[in-house]
N, C-alpha and C positions, 0 to 999 in steps of 0.2 A: 504494500500500500504506500510505503514511503516513496517508492519509485514513481507511482502515479501522481503523488502530491508534488514531487519535484518537477515532473514533466508539466503538470498543470501550471506550476508557478513560473518555470523558466523557459518552457518551449510550447506556448499556446498552439501554434500550428500543428505540432505533433500530437498534442492532446486532442485537437479537433479531429485528426485522422483516426485516432484510437476510438474516440467517442462515436464517430460516424460509422466505423466498422461494427461496433456493438449495436447501435441503433438499427443499422441495415440488417444485421443478423436476426435481431429480435423481430423486426417488422416483416422479414421475409416469410415468416410463418403464416402471415395473413394472406399473402398472394394478391395479385391483381391491383385494382384501384386502391383498396384498403391499405395495401403495403406502401404505395406511394404517399398516401396521406399520412400514414404513420411515420414515415421517414421525415417528411416535411415538418410535422408537429414535433417529433422527437428532437430534431436538430435545433429547434427553437430553444431547447433547454440546455444546449451545450455550455453556454456561459454560466448558467446557474450551477451545473455540475462541476465545471472547472473551479468556480469560486468555492464550492463545497469541499473539493479536494484540497484546495490551498489552505483553507481554514480548519480542516479536520485534524483531530488527534489520531495518529496512526494506531495507537493501542485501542482506542474506542472503536475504530473502524474494523480492526481484525476481530475484536470481540463481538461486534455486531453481526459479522458474517460467519462467526465461529471458525476462523481460520488463522490461528496464531501459532 
């Protein structure tokens, strides 16, 4: 998680690529028109996600996803 926090803080274009790949993968499950709308809406949250990673406590994040 610390890696993603560092990427979010110091390399926003790379974070956007990572976030985009995750959103596209999740939205691909919908298929067709819904998938396109899902990606468009999901990418609107990239800045919110980036700020969350920048301000997050790595220990709380790993405990939240139960992967420490």
